[in-house]
Every structure is written in C-alpha cells, then in structure tokens.
PDB file with SEQRES, HELIX, SHEET and CRYST1 records, atoms N, CA, C and O in Angstrom:
SEQRES   1 A   86  UNK UNK UNK UNK UNK UNK UNK UNK UNK UNK UNK UNK UNK          
SEQRES   2 A   86  UNK UNK UNK UNK UNK UNK UNK UNK UNK UNK UNK UNK UNK          
SEQRES   3 A   86  UNK UNK UNK UNK UNK UNK UNK UNK UNK UNK UNK UNK UNK          
SEQRES   4 A   86  UNK UNK UNK UNK UNK UNK UNK UNK UNK UNK UNK UNK UNK          
SEQRES   5 A   86  UNK UNK UNK UNK UNK UNK UNK UNK UNK UNK UNK UNK UNK          
SEQRES   6 A   86  UNK UNK UNK UNK UNK UNK UNK UNK UNK UNK UNK UNK UNK          
SEQRES   7 A   86  UNK UNK UNK UNK UNK UNK UNK UNK                              
HELIX    1 AA1 UNK A    4  UNK A   14  1                                  11    
HELIX    2 AA2 UNK A   17  UNK A   28  1                                  12    
HELIX    3 AA3 UNK A   41  UNK A   55  1                                  15    
HELIX    4 AA4 UNK A   66  UNK A   84  1                                  19    
CRYST1    1.000    1.000    1.000  90.00  90.00  90.00 P 1           1          
ATOM      1  N   UNK A   1       7.433 -26.211  -6.205  1.00  0.00           N  
ATOM      2  CA  UNK A   1       7.270 -25.302  -7.306  1.00  0.00           C  
ATOM      3  C   UNK A   1       6.724 -23.975  -6.813  1.00  0.00           C  
ATOM      4  O   UNK A   1       5.754 -23.939  -6.057  1.00  0.00           O  
ATOM      5  N   UNK A   2       7.343 -22.888  -7.238  1.00  0.00           N  
ATOM      6  CA  UNK A   2       6.874 -21.557  -6.870  1.00  0.00           C  
ATOM      7  C   UNK A   2       5.864 -21.078  -7.913  1.00  0.00           C  
ATOM      8  O   UNK A   2       6.128 -21.134  -9.114  1.00  0.00           O  
ATOM      9  N   UNK A   3       4.725 -20.614  -7.453  1.00  0.00           N  
ATOM     10  CA  UNK A   3       3.768 -20.046  -8.364  1.00  0.00           C  
ATOM     11  C   UNK A   3       4.374 -18.780  -8.991  1.00  0.00           C  
ATOM     12  O   UNK A   3       5.076 -18.029  -8.314  1.00  0.00           O  
ATOM     13  N   UNK A   4       4.103 -18.544 -10.285  1.00  0.00           N  
ATOM     14  CA  UNK A   4       4.732 -17.393 -10.960  1.00  0.00           C  
ATOM     15  C   UNK A   4       4.483 -16.057 -10.265  1.00  0.00           C  
ATOM     16  O   UNK A   4       5.400 -15.239 -10.198  1.00  0.00           O  
ATOM     17  N   UNK A   5       3.287 -15.801  -9.749  1.00  0.00           N  
ATOM     18  CA  UNK A   5       3.027 -14.526  -9.121  1.00  0.00           C  
ATOM     19  C   UNK A   5       3.774 -14.369  -7.802  1.00  0.00           C  
ATOM     20  O   UNK A   5       4.127 -13.257  -7.410  1.00  0.00           O  
ATOM     21  N   UNK A   6       4.014 -15.502  -7.110  1.00  0.00           N  
ATOM     22  CA  UNK A   6       4.802 -15.449  -5.881  1.00  0.00           C  
ATOM     23  C   UNK A   6       6.264 -15.151  -6.227  1.00  0.00           C  
ATOM     24  O   UNK A   6       6.911 -14.327  -5.580  1.00  0.00           O  
ATOM     25  N   UNK A   7       6.770 -15.831  -7.254  1.00  0.00           N  
ATOM     26  CA  UNK A   7       8.139 -15.577  -7.721  1.00  0.00           C  
ATOM     27  C   UNK A   7       8.331 -14.124  -8.105  1.00  0.00           C  
ATOM     28  O   UNK A   7       9.351 -13.526  -7.764  1.00  0.00           O  
ATOM     29  N   UNK A   8       7.374 -13.550  -8.805  1.00  0.00           N  
ATOM     30  CA  UNK A   8       7.468 -12.148  -9.227  1.00  0.00           C  
ATOM     31  C   UNK A   8       7.456 -11.210  -8.025  1.00  0.00           C  
ATOM     32  O   UNK A   8       8.106 -10.165  -8.043  1.00  0.00           O  
ATOM     33  N   UNK A   9       6.728 -11.576  -6.997  1.00  0.00           N  
ATOM     34  CA  UNK A   9       6.662 -10.716  -5.808  1.00  0.00           C  
ATOM     35  C   UNK A   9       7.948 -10.825  -4.984  1.00  0.00           C  
ATOM     36  O   UNK A   9       8.382  -9.846  -4.376  1.00  0.00           O  
ATOM     37  N   UNK A  10       8.551 -12.003  -4.965  1.00  0.00           N  
ATOM     38  CA  UNK A  10       9.728 -12.225  -4.121  1.00  0.00           C  
ATOM     39  C   UNK A  10      11.025 -11.836  -4.833  1.00  0.00           C  
ATOM     40  O   UNK A  10      11.979 -11.431  -4.168  1.00  0.00           O  
ATOM     41  N   UNK A  11      11.091 -11.942  -6.135  1.00  0.00           N  
ATOM     42  CA  UNK A  11      12.318 -11.692  -6.900  1.00  0.00           C  
ATOM     43  C   UNK A  11      12.998 -10.356  -6.532  1.00  0.00           C  
ATOM     44  O   UNK A  11      14.211 -10.340  -6.323  1.00  0.00           O  
ATOM     45  N   UNK A  12      12.252  -9.234  -6.446  1.00  0.00           N  
ATOM     46  CA  UNK A  12      12.948  -7.974  -6.098  1.00  0.00           C  
ATOM     47  C   UNK A  12      13.565  -8.019  -4.707  1.00  0.00           C  
ATOM     48  O   UNK A  12      14.591  -7.382  -4.470  1.00  0.00           O  
ATOM     49  N   UNK A  13      12.971  -8.747  -3.801  1.00  0.00           N  
ATOM     50  CA  UNK A  13      13.568  -8.884  -2.458  1.00  0.00           C  
ATOM     51  C   UNK A  13      14.843  -9.690  -2.521  1.00  0.00           C  
ATOM     52  O   UNK A  13      15.850  -9.338  -1.907  1.00  0.00           O  
ATOM     53  N   UNK A  14      14.790 -10.789  -3.279  1.00  0.00           N  
ATOM     54  CA  UNK A  14      15.942 -11.654  -3.394  1.00  0.00           C  
ATOM     55  C   UNK A  14      17.107 -10.967  -4.086  1.00  0.00           C  
ATOM     56  O   UNK A  14      18.266 -11.240  -3.775  1.00  0.00           O  
ATOM     57  N   UNK A  15      16.805 -10.076  -5.021  1.00  0.00           N  
ATOM     58  CA  UNK A  15      17.857  -9.382  -5.759  1.00  0.00           C  
ATOM     59  C   UNK A  15      18.241  -8.055  -5.144  1.00  0.00           C  
ATOM     60  O   UNK A  15      19.061  -7.331  -5.708  1.00  0.00           O  
ATOM     61  N   UNK A  16      17.667  -7.717  -3.996  1.00  0.00           N  
ATOM     62  CA  UNK A  16      17.985  -6.435  -3.372  1.00  0.00           C  
ATOM     63  C   UNK A  16      19.448  -6.384  -2.972  1.00  0.00           C  
ATOM     64  O   UNK A  16      20.016  -7.399  -2.570  1.00  0.00           O  
ATOM     65  N   UNK A  17      20.061  -5.220  -3.076  1.00  0.00           N  
ATOM     66  CA  UNK A  17      21.468  -5.097  -2.687  1.00  0.00           C  
ATOM     67  C   UNK A  17      21.729  -5.511  -1.235  1.00  0.00           C  
ATOM     68  O   UNK A  17      22.776  -6.082  -0.929  1.00  0.00           O  
ATOM     69  N   UNK A  18      20.783  -5.224  -0.350  1.00  0.00           N  
ATOM     70  CA  UNK A  18      20.977  -5.571   1.057  1.00  0.00           C  
ATOM     71  C   UNK A  18      21.069  -7.078   1.264  1.00  0.00           C  
ATOM     72  O   UNK A  18      21.967  -7.570   1.946  1.00  0.00           O  
ATOM     73  N   UNK A  19      20.124  -7.802   0.664  1.00  0.00           N  
ATOM     74  CA  UNK A  19      20.151  -9.240   0.830  1.00  0.00           C  
ATOM     75  C   UNK A  19      21.363  -9.848   0.120  1.00  0.00           C  
ATOM     76  O   UNK A  19      21.972 -10.783   0.642  1.00  0.00           O  
ATOM     77  N   UNK A  20      21.714  -9.350  -1.028  1.00  0.00           N  
ATOM     78  CA  UNK A  20      22.889  -9.859  -1.747  1.00  0.00           C  
ATOM     79  C   UNK A  20      24.149  -9.636  -0.943  1.00  0.00           C  
ATOM     80  O   UNK A  20      25.012 -10.512  -0.886  1.00  0.00           O  
ATOM     81  N   UNK A  21      24.270  -8.473  -0.317  1.00  0.00           N  
ATOM     82  CA  UNK A  21      25.447  -8.185   0.539  1.00  0.00           C  
ATOM     83  C   UNK A  21      25.483  -9.147   1.729  1.00  0.00           C  
ATOM     84  O   UNK A  21      26.544  -9.637   2.116  1.00  0.00           O  
ATOM     85  N   UNK A  22      24.306  -9.408   2.298  1.00  0.00           N  
ATOM     86  CA  UNK A  22      24.235 -10.340   3.423  1.00  0.00           C  
ATOM     87  C   UNK A  22      24.651 -11.726   3.003  1.00  0.00           C  
ATOM     88  O   UNK A  22      25.396 -12.389   3.724  1.00  0.00           O  
ATOM     89  N   UNK A  23      24.190 -12.183   1.850  1.00  0.00           N  
ATOM     90  CA  UNK A  23      24.563 -13.521   1.360  1.00  0.00           C  
ATOM     91  C   UNK A  23      26.065 -13.619   1.115  1.00  0.00           C  
ATOM     92  O   UNK A  23      26.687 -14.624   1.458  1.00  0.00           O  
ATOM     93  N   UNK A  24      26.648 -12.578   0.522  1.00  0.00           N  
ATOM     94  CA  UNK A  24      28.097 -12.592   0.275  1.00  0.00           C  
ATOM     95  C   UNK A  24      28.852 -12.670   1.610  1.00  0.00           C  
ATOM     96  O   UNK A  24      29.833 -13.403   1.732  1.00  0.00           O  
ATOM     97  N   UNK A  25      28.386 -11.913   2.601  1.00  0.00           N  
ATOM     98  CA  UNK A  25      29.035 -11.941   3.928  1.00  0.00           C  
ATOM     99  C   UNK A  25      28.904 -13.314   4.566  1.00  0.00           C  
ATOM    100  O   UNK A  25      29.849 -13.794   5.192  1.00  0.00           O  
ATOM    101  N   UNK A  26      27.742 -13.959   4.419  1.00  0.00           N  
ATOM    102  CA  UNK A  26      27.574 -15.284   4.976  1.00  0.00           C  
ATOM    103  C   UNK A  26      28.431 -16.310   4.281  1.00  0.00           C  
ATOM    104  O   UNK A  26      28.957 -17.217   4.926  1.00  0.00           O  
ATOM    105  N   UNK A  27      28.581 -16.188   2.989  1.00  0.00           N  
ATOM    106  CA  UNK A  27      29.427 -17.124   2.241  1.00  0.00           C  
ATOM    107  C   UNK A  27      30.888 -17.014   2.664  1.00  0.00           C  
ATOM    108  O   UNK A  27      31.603 -18.015   2.695  1.00  0.00           O  
ATOM    109  N   UNK A  28      31.331 -15.804   2.989  1.00  0.00           N  
ATOM    110  CA  UNK A  28      32.711 -15.572   3.399  1.00  0.00           C  
ATOM    111  C   UNK A  28      32.960 -15.856   4.878  1.00  0.00           C  
ATOM    112  O   UNK A  28      34.090 -16.120   5.290  1.00  0.00           O  
ATOM    113  N   UNK A  29      31.902 -15.800   5.660  1.00  0.00           N  
ATOM    114  CA  UNK A  29      32.027 -15.880   7.115  1.00  0.00           C  
ATOM    115  C   UNK A  29      32.497 -17.261   7.576  1.00  0.00           C  
ATOM    116  O   UNK A  29      32.112 -18.293   7.025  1.00  0.00           O  
ATOM    117  N   UNK A  30      33.325 -17.238   8.587  1.00  0.00           N  
ATOM    118  CA  UNK A  30      33.691 -18.487   9.246  1.00  0.00           C  
ATOM    119  C   UNK A  30      32.454 -18.985  10.002  1.00  0.00           C  
ATOM    120  O   UNK A  30      31.563 -18.203  10.330  1.00  0.00           O  
ATOM    121  N   UNK A  31      32.410 -20.281  10.271  1.00  0.00           N  
ATOM    122  CA  UNK A  31      31.261 -20.791  11.029  1.00  0.00           C  
ATOM    123  C   UNK A  31      31.122 -20.017  12.347  1.00  0.00           C  
ATOM    124  O   UNK A  31      32.101 -19.734  13.038  1.00  0.00           O  
ATOM    125  N   UNK A  32      29.919 -19.705  12.648  1.00  0.00           N  
ATOM    126  CA  UNK A  32      29.679 -18.977  13.891  1.00  0.00           C  
ATOM    127  C   UNK A  32      28.346 -18.272  13.833  1.00  0.00           C  
ATOM    128  O   UNK A  32      27.448 -18.677  13.094  1.00  0.00           O  
ATOM    129  N   UNK A  33      28.221 -17.254  14.587  1.00  0.00           N  
ATOM    130  CA  UNK A  33      26.940 -16.577  14.737  1.00  0.00           C  
ATOM    131  C   UNK A  33      26.825 -15.414  13.785  1.00  0.00           C  
ATOM    132  O   UNK A  33      27.749 -14.612  13.649  1.00  0.00           O  
ATOM    133  N   UNK A  34      25.682 -15.324  13.124  1.00  0.00           N  
ATOM    134  CA  UNK A  34      25.329 -14.181  12.296  1.00  0.00           C  
ATOM    135  C   UNK A  34      23.965 -13.714  12.798  1.00  0.00           C  
ATOM    136  O   UNK A  34      23.052 -14.527  12.946  1.00  0.00           O  
ATOM    137  N   UNK A  35      23.820 -12.453  13.053  1.00  0.00           N  
ATOM    138  CA  UNK A  35      22.592 -11.924  13.603  1.00  0.00           C  
ATOM    139  C   UNK A  35      21.874 -11.037  12.582  1.00  0.00           C  
ATOM    140  O   UNK A  35      22.487 -10.219  11.895  1.00  0.00           O  
ATOM    141  N   UNK A  36      20.570 -11.226  12.510  1.00  0.00           N  
ATOM    142  CA  UNK A  36      19.724 -10.407  11.657  1.00  0.00           C  
ATOM    143  C   UNK A  36      18.924  -9.486  12.580  1.00  0.00           C  
ATOM    144  O   UNK A  36      18.114  -9.972  13.370  1.00  0.00           O  
ATOM    145  N   UNK A  37      19.127  -8.202  12.500  1.00  0.00           N  
ATOM    146  CA  UNK A  37      18.439  -7.296  13.379  1.00  0.00           C  
ATOM    147  C   UNK A  37      17.793  -6.155  12.603  1.00  0.00           C  
ATOM    148  O   UNK A  37      18.181  -5.866  11.472  1.00  0.00           O  
ATOM    149  N   UNK A  38      16.824  -5.522  13.206  1.00  0.00           N  
ATOM    150  CA  UNK A  38      16.196  -4.373  12.582  1.00  0.00           C  
ATOM    151  C   UNK A  38      15.178  -4.685  11.520  1.00  0.00           C  
ATOM    152  O   UNK A  38      14.804  -3.807  10.742  1.00  0.00           O  
ATOM    153  N   UNK A  39      14.715  -5.933  11.469  1.00  0.00           N  
ATOM    154  CA  UNK A  39      13.725  -6.318  10.479  1.00  0.00           C  
ATOM    155  C   UNK A  39      12.424  -6.710  11.172  1.00  0.00           C  
ATOM    156  O   UNK A  39      12.426  -7.093  12.342  1.00  0.00           O  
ATOM    157  N   UNK A  40      11.329  -6.613  10.456  1.00  0.00           N  
ATOM    158  CA  UNK A  40      10.082  -7.135  10.990  1.00  0.00           C  
ATOM    159  C   UNK A  40      10.161  -8.636  11.033  1.00  0.00           C  
ATOM    160  O   UNK A  40      11.040  -9.233  10.411  1.00  0.00           O  
ATOM    161  N   UNK A  41       9.233  -9.269  11.776  1.00  0.00           N  
ATOM    162  CA  UNK A  41       9.256 -10.705  11.856  1.00  0.00           C  
ATOM    163  C   UNK A  41       9.099 -11.358  10.482  1.00  0.00           C  
ATOM    164  O   UNK A  41       9.791 -12.327  10.173  1.00  0.00           O  
ATOM    165  N   UNK A  42       8.211 -10.842   9.678  1.00  0.00           N  
ATOM    166  CA  UNK A  42       7.985 -11.395   8.353  1.00  0.00           C  
ATOM    167  C   UNK A  42       9.258 -11.272   7.512  1.00  0.00           C  
ATOM    168  O   UNK A  42       9.628 -12.213   6.809  1.00  0.00           O  
ATOM    169  N   UNK A  43       9.920 -10.136   7.577  1.00  0.00           N  
ATOM    170  CA  UNK A  43      11.166  -9.935   6.835  1.00  0.00           C  
ATOM    171  C   UNK A  43      12.242 -10.911   7.313  1.00  0.00           C  
ATOM    172  O   UNK A  43      13.003 -11.446   6.506  1.00  0.00           O  
ATOM    173  N   UNK A  44      12.302 -11.139   8.623  1.00  0.00           N  
ATOM    174  CA  UNK A  44      13.312 -12.059   9.173  1.00  0.00           C  
ATOM    175  C   UNK A  44      13.116 -13.474   8.645  1.00  0.00           C  
ATOM    176  O   UNK A  44      14.076 -14.116   8.219  1.00  0.00           O  
ATOM    177  N   UNK A  45      11.873 -13.967   8.670  1.00  0.00           N  
ATOM    178  CA  UNK A  45      11.658 -15.347   8.249  1.00  0.00           C  
ATOM    179  C   UNK A  45      11.813 -15.460   6.712  1.00  0.00           C  
ATOM    180  O   UNK A  45      12.305 -16.476   6.219  1.00  0.00           O  
ATOM    181  N   UNK A  46      11.404 -14.440   5.969  1.00  0.00           N  
ATOM    182  CA  UNK A  46      11.593 -14.476   4.532  1.00  0.00           C  
ATOM    183  C   UNK A  46      13.087 -14.441   4.175  1.00  0.00           C  
ATOM    184  O   UNK A  46      13.548 -15.209   3.330  1.00  0.00           O  
ATOM    185  N   UNK A  47      13.827 -13.550   4.823  1.00  0.00           N  
ATOM    186  CA  UNK A  47      15.284 -13.474   4.579  1.00  0.00           C  
ATOM    187  C   UNK A  47      15.954 -14.778   4.948  1.00  0.00           C  
ATOM    188  O   UNK A  47      16.873 -15.205   4.249  1.00  0.00           O  
ATOM    189  N   UNK A  48      15.533 -15.422   6.012  1.00  0.00           N  
ATOM    190  CA  UNK A  48      16.107 -16.689   6.419  1.00  0.00           C  
ATOM    191  C   UNK A  48      15.825 -17.768   5.394  1.00  0.00           C  
ATOM    192  O   UNK A  48      16.716 -18.546   5.055  1.00  0.00           O  
ATOM    193  N   UNK A  49      14.610 -17.828   4.900  1.00  0.00           N  
ATOM    194  CA  UNK A  49      14.262 -18.809   3.857  1.00  0.00           C  
ATOM    195  C   UNK A  49      15.023 -18.559   2.566  1.00  0.00           C  
ATOM    196  O   UNK A  49      15.504 -19.501   1.936  1.00  0.00           O  
ATOM    197  N   UNK A  50      15.134 -17.309   2.173  1.00  0.00           N  
ATOM    198  CA  UNK A  50      15.892 -16.947   0.965  1.00  0.00           C  
ATOM    199  C   UNK A  50      17.374 -17.299   1.144  1.00  0.00           C  
ATOM    200  O   UNK A  50      18.012 -17.774   0.204  1.00  0.00           O  
ATOM    201  N   UNK A  51      17.911 -17.075   2.308  1.00  0.00           N  
ATOM    202  CA  UNK A  51      19.295 -17.373   2.600  1.00  0.00           C  
ATOM    203  C   UNK A  51      19.534 -18.887   2.547  1.00  0.00           C  
ATOM    204  O   UNK A  51      20.512 -19.347   1.957  1.00  0.00           O  
ATOM    205  N   UNK A  52      18.628 -19.658   3.171  1.00  0.00           N  
ATOM    206  CA  UNK A  52      18.773 -21.119   3.147  1.00  0.00           C  
ATOM    207  C   UNK A  52      18.747 -21.623   1.699  1.00  0.00           C  
ATOM    208  O   UNK A  52      19.521 -22.508   1.335  1.00  0.00           O  
ATOM    209  N   UNK A  53      17.864 -21.063   0.884  1.00  0.00           N  
ATOM    210  CA  UNK A  53      17.796 -21.491  -0.501  1.00  0.00           C  
ATOM    211  C   UNK A  53      19.073 -21.107  -1.263  1.00  0.00           C  
ATOM    212  O   UNK A  53      19.618 -21.913  -2.016  1.00  0.00           O  
ATOM    213  N   UNK A  54      19.535 -19.890  -1.062  1.00  0.00           N  
ATOM    214  CA  UNK A  54      20.711 -19.402  -1.794  1.00  0.00           C  
ATOM    215  C   UNK A  54      21.985 -20.137  -1.380  1.00  0.00           C  
ATOM    216  O   UNK A  54      22.815 -20.453  -2.232  1.00  0.00           O  
ATOM    217  N   UNK A  55      22.148 -20.410  -0.113  1.00  0.00           N  
ATOM    218  CA  UNK A  55      23.370 -21.061   0.372  1.00  0.00           C  
ATOM    219  C   UNK A  55      23.328 -22.563   0.210  1.00  0.00           C  
ATOM    220  O   UNK A  55      24.365 -23.223   0.145  1.00  0.00           O  
ATOM    221  N   UNK A  56      22.093 -23.111   0.145  1.00  0.00           N  
ATOM    222  CA  UNK A  56      21.974 -24.560  -0.018  1.00  0.00           C  
ATOM    223  C   UNK A  56      22.495 -25.365   1.142  1.00  0.00           C  
ATOM    224  O   UNK A  56      22.981 -26.483   0.977  1.00  0.00           O  
ATOM    225  N   UNK A  57      22.388 -24.783   2.316  1.00  0.00           N  
ATOM    226  CA  UNK A  57      22.841 -25.518   3.521  1.00  0.00           C  
ATOM    227  C   UNK A  57      21.913 -25.187   4.672  1.00  0.00           C  
ATOM    228  O   UNK A  57      21.224 -24.167   4.645  1.00  0.00           O  
ATOM    229  N   UNK A  58      21.891 -26.049   5.689  1.00  0.00           N  
ATOM    230  CA  UNK A  58      20.992 -25.817   6.814  1.00  0.00           C  
ATOM    231  C   UNK A  58      21.375 -24.549   7.583  1.00  0.00           C  
ATOM    232  O   UNK A  58      22.542 -24.159   7.634  1.00  0.00           O  
ATOM    233  N   UNK A  59      20.385 -23.937   8.161  1.00  0.00           N  
ATOM    234  CA  UNK A  59      20.567 -22.754   9.006  1.00  0.00           C  
ATOM    235  C   UNK A  59      19.859 -22.972  10.324  1.00  0.00           C  
ATOM    236  O   UNK A  59      18.904 -23.744  10.400  1.00  0.00           O  
ATOM    237  N   UNK A  60      20.315 -22.305  11.351  1.00  0.00           N  
ATOM    238  CA  UNK A  60      19.616 -22.276  12.636  1.00  0.00           C  
ATOM    239  C   UNK A  60      18.941 -20.928  12.757  1.00  0.00           C  
ATOM    240  O   UNK A  60      19.520 -19.895  12.421  1.00  0.00           O  
ATOM    241  N   UNK A  61      17.724 -20.947  13.235  1.00  0.00           N  
ATOM    242  CA  UNK A  61      16.990 -19.724  13.508  1.00  0.00           C  
ATOM    243  C   UNK A  61      16.733 -19.724  15.013  1.00  0.00           C  
ATOM    244  O   UNK A  61      15.890 -20.469  15.512  1.00  0.00           O  
ATOM    245  N   UNK A  62      17.466 -18.885  15.717  1.00  0.00           N  
ATOM    246  CA  UNK A  62      17.416 -18.854  17.180  1.00  0.00           C  
ATOM    247  C   UNK A  62      16.569 -17.692  17.658  1.00  0.00           C  
ATOM    248  O   UNK A  62      16.679 -16.577  17.149  1.00  0.00           O  
ATOM    249  N   UNK A  63      15.718 -17.964  18.645  1.00  0.00           N  
ATOM    250  CA  UNK A  63      14.894 -16.934  19.233  1.00  0.00           C  
ATOM    251  C   UNK A  63      15.141 -16.885  20.731  1.00  0.00           C  
ATOM    252  O   UNK A  63      15.787 -17.766  21.297  1.00  0.00           O  
ATOM    253  N   UNK A  64      14.621 -15.849  21.360  1.00  0.00           N  
ATOM    254  CA  UNK A  64      14.838 -15.639  22.779  1.00  0.00           C  
ATOM    255  C   UNK A  64      14.045 -16.632  23.651  1.00  0.00           C  
ATOM    256  O   UNK A  64      14.490 -17.005  24.736  1.00  0.00           O  
ATOM    257  N   UNK A  65      12.886 -17.047  23.173  1.00  0.00           N  
ATOM    258  CA  UNK A  65      12.030 -17.922  23.972  1.00  0.00           C  
ATOM    259  C   UNK A  65      11.368 -18.996  23.088  1.00  0.00           C  
ATOM    260  O   UNK A  65      11.318 -18.868  21.865  1.00  0.00           O  
ATOM    261  N   UNK A  66      10.878 -20.024  23.721  1.00  0.00           N  
ATOM    262  CA  UNK A  66      10.142 -21.050  22.986  1.00  0.00           C  
ATOM    263  C   UNK A  66       8.861 -20.479  22.381  1.00  0.00           C  
ATOM    264  O   UNK A  66       8.480 -20.837  21.267  1.00  0.00           O  
ATOM    265  N   UNK A  67       8.220 -19.612  23.101  1.00  0.00           N  
ATOM    266  CA  UNK A  67       6.986 -18.984  22.612  1.00  0.00           C  
ATOM    267  C   UNK A  67       7.248 -18.231  21.313  1.00  0.00           C  
ATOM    268  O   UNK A  67       6.476 -18.314  20.358  1.00  0.00           O  
ATOM    269  N   UNK A  68       8.344 -17.500  21.303  1.00  0.00           N  
ATOM    270  CA  UNK A  68       8.727 -16.732  20.109  1.00  0.00           C  
ATOM    271  C   UNK A  68       9.014 -17.672  18.924  1.00  0.00           C  
ATOM    272  O   UNK A  68       8.617 -17.396  17.791  1.00  0.00           O  
ATOM    273  N   UNK A  69       9.697 -18.766  19.200  1.00  0.00           N  
ATOM    274  CA  UNK A  69       9.980 -19.772  18.176  1.00  0.00           C  
ATOM    275  C   UNK A  69       8.687 -20.335  17.598  1.00  0.00           C  
ATOM    276  O   UNK A  69       8.560 -20.498  16.384  1.00  0.00           O  
ATOM    277  N   UNK A  70       7.730 -20.630  18.472  1.00  0.00           N  
ATOM    278  CA  UNK A  70       6.439 -21.131  18.018  1.00  0.00           C  
ATOM    279  C   UNK A  70       5.689 -20.137  17.137  1.00  0.00           C  
ATOM    280  O   UNK A  70       5.026 -20.528  16.176  1.00  0.00           O  
ATOM    281  N   UNK A  71       5.798 -18.849  17.468  1.00  0.00           N  
ATOM    282  CA  UNK A  71       5.128 -17.820  16.683  1.00  0.00           C  
ATOM    283  C   UNK A  71       5.725 -17.701  15.289  1.00  0.00           C  
ATOM    284  O   UNK A  71       5.014 -17.397  14.331  1.00  0.00           O  
ATOM    285  N   UNK A  72       7.020 -17.939  15.170  1.00  0.00           N  
ATOM    286  CA  UNK A  72       7.695 -17.734  13.887  1.00  0.00           C  
ATOM    287  C   UNK A  72       7.831 -19.019  13.068  1.00  0.00           C  
ATOM    288  O   UNK A  72       8.221 -18.962  11.901  1.00  0.00           O  
ATOM    289  N   UNK A  73       7.520 -20.162  13.651  1.00  0.00           N  
ATOM    290  CA  UNK A  73       7.711 -21.433  12.968  1.00  0.00           C  
ATOM    291  C   UNK A  73       6.861 -21.531  11.702  1.00  0.00           C  
ATOM    292  O   UNK A  73       7.386 -21.845  10.633  1.00  0.00           O  
ATOM    293  N   UNK A  74       5.581 -21.273  11.801  1.00  0.00           N  
ATOM    294  CA  UNK A  74       4.717 -21.450  10.632  1.00  0.00           C  
ATOM    295  C   UNK A  74       5.065 -20.498   9.484  1.00  0.00           C  
ATOM    296  O   UNK A  74       5.133 -20.939   8.337  1.00  0.00           O  
ATOM    297  N   UNK A  75       5.289 -19.189   9.759  1.00  0.00           N  
ATOM    298  CA  UNK A  75       5.719 -18.332   8.637  1.00  0.00           C  
ATOM    299  C   UNK A  75       7.043 -18.780   8.019  1.00  0.00           C  
ATOM    300  O   UNK A  75       7.215 -18.731   6.801  1.00  0.00           O  
ATOM    301  N   UNK A  76       7.972 -19.214   8.862  1.00  0.00           N  
ATOM    302  CA  UNK A  76       9.266 -19.675   8.329  1.00  0.00           C  
ATOM    303  C   UNK A  76       9.070 -20.943   7.485  1.00  0.00           C  
ATOM    304  O   UNK A  76       9.640 -21.065   6.400  1.00  0.00           O  
ATOM    305  N   UNK A  77       8.270 -21.873   7.983  1.00  0.00           N  
ATOM    306  CA  UNK A  77       8.008 -23.088   7.257  1.00  0.00           C  
ATOM    307  C   UNK A  77       7.315 -22.770   5.916  1.00  0.00           C  
ATOM    308  O   UNK A  77       7.661 -23.337   4.880  1.00  0.00           O  
ATOM    309  N   UNK A  78       6.358 -21.877   5.956  1.00  0.00           N  
ATOM    310  CA  UNK A  78       5.655 -21.482   4.730  1.00  0.00           C  
ATOM    311  C   UNK A  78       6.613 -20.942   3.674  1.00  0.00           C  
ATOM    312  O   UNK A  78       6.634 -21.427   2.543  1.00  0.00           O  
ATOM    313  N   UNK A  79       7.396 -19.947   4.041  1.00  0.00           N  
ATOM    314  CA  UNK A  79       8.307 -19.351   3.067  1.00  0.00           C  
ATOM    315  C   UNK A  79       9.337 -20.355   2.559  1.00  0.00           C  
ATOM    316  O   UNK A  79       9.656 -20.374   1.370  1.00  0.00           O  
ATOM    317  N   UNK A  80       9.854 -21.188   3.458  1.00  0.00           N  
ATOM    318  CA  UNK A  80      10.849 -22.189   3.044  1.00  0.00           C  
ATOM    319  C   UNK A  80      10.249 -23.165   2.043  1.00  0.00           C  
ATOM    320  O   UNK A  80      10.859 -23.458   1.015  1.00  0.00           O  
ATOM    321  N   UNK A  81       9.056 -23.670   2.339  1.00  0.00           N  
ATOM    322  CA  UNK A  81       8.401 -24.609   1.441  1.00  0.00           C  
ATOM    323  C   UNK A  81       8.062 -23.988   0.089  1.00  0.00           C  
ATOM    324  O   UNK A  81       8.246 -24.610  -0.957  1.00  0.00           O  
ATOM    325  N   UNK A  82       7.563 -22.745   0.127  1.00  0.00           N  
ATOM    326  CA  UNK A  82       7.229 -22.056  -1.116  1.00  0.00           C  
ATOM    327  C   UNK A  82       8.489 -21.802  -1.964  1.00  0.00           C  
ATOM    328  O   UNK A  82       8.470 -21.971  -3.183  1.00  0.00           O  
ATOM    329  N   UNK A  83       9.559 -21.404  -1.313  1.00  0.00           N  
ATOM    330  CA  UNK A  83      10.791 -21.066  -2.053  1.00  0.00           C  
ATOM    331  C   UNK A  83      11.597 -22.286  -2.520  1.00  0.00           C  
ATOM    332  O   UNK A  83      12.258 -22.239  -3.557  1.00  0.00           O  
ATOM    333  N   UNK A  84      11.536 -23.361  -1.757  1.00  0.00           N  
ATOM    334  CA  UNK A  84      12.381 -24.508  -2.104  1.00  0.00           C  
ATOM    335  C   UNK A  84      11.587 -25.692  -2.653  1.00  0.00           C  
ATOM    336  O   UNK A  84      12.176 -26.618  -3.211  1.00  0.00           O  
ATOM    337  N   UNK A  85      10.274 -25.678  -2.505  1.00  0.00           N  
ATOM    338  CA  UNK A  85       9.469 -26.816  -2.921  1.00  0.00           C  
ATOM    339  C   UNK A  85       9.644 -28.044  -2.059  1.00  0.00           C  
ATOM    340  O   UNK A  85       9.280 -29.146  -2.470  1.00  0.00           O  
ATOM    341  N   UNK A  86      10.199 -27.874  -0.859  1.00  0.00           N  
ATOM    342  CA  UNK A  86      10.387 -28.989   0.065  1.00  0.00           C  
ATOM    343  C   UNK A  86       9.443 -28.898   1.231  1.00  0.00           C  
ATOM    344  O   UNK A  86       9.463 -29.758   2.111  1.00  0.00           O  
TER     345      UNK A  86                                                      
END                                                                             
C-alpha cells in the first residue's frame, strides 16, 4: 500500500511526458537492451521501479560493477516495495 502523501509526491513523476514516452517505447520495443542515461541515481531507480510497475513484468537493472549494484540495491528495493506493495 502506498501512503497517500507518497502517492501525491510520485504521481507527477509517473505522469510526466518523459516517463510516459519511455514507457510507450518500452512497450513497443523488441526484447533487448534499453538504456537509461542522463539521470541521477535516485531518478534511475525511481524510473526503474515505476517502469516495472507500469509494465507488470520483470526488469533487469545492470550496472558497471558489483559495488555500484550494491549502492543502488536498497534505493531500488525501497521504491519498488513502496510502489508495488511487494
């Protein structure tokens, strides 16, 4: 369950034209690689969690190193759990 104030804070991001365009591109894309670039780490993990929720399918989040993956795991897990209730 998403707390109402969290939902209110995230809704504008989820409805942003940029994220909506990205989701449409992902839905049309053939299986393969899609890269998210030019975002802060927080924006990357939030966009990934929003994308996983919107598409309703598993995603891979690939990083350059194990250390980088460890740094991003908790924020990604947090956003995913908050957004999906899982």
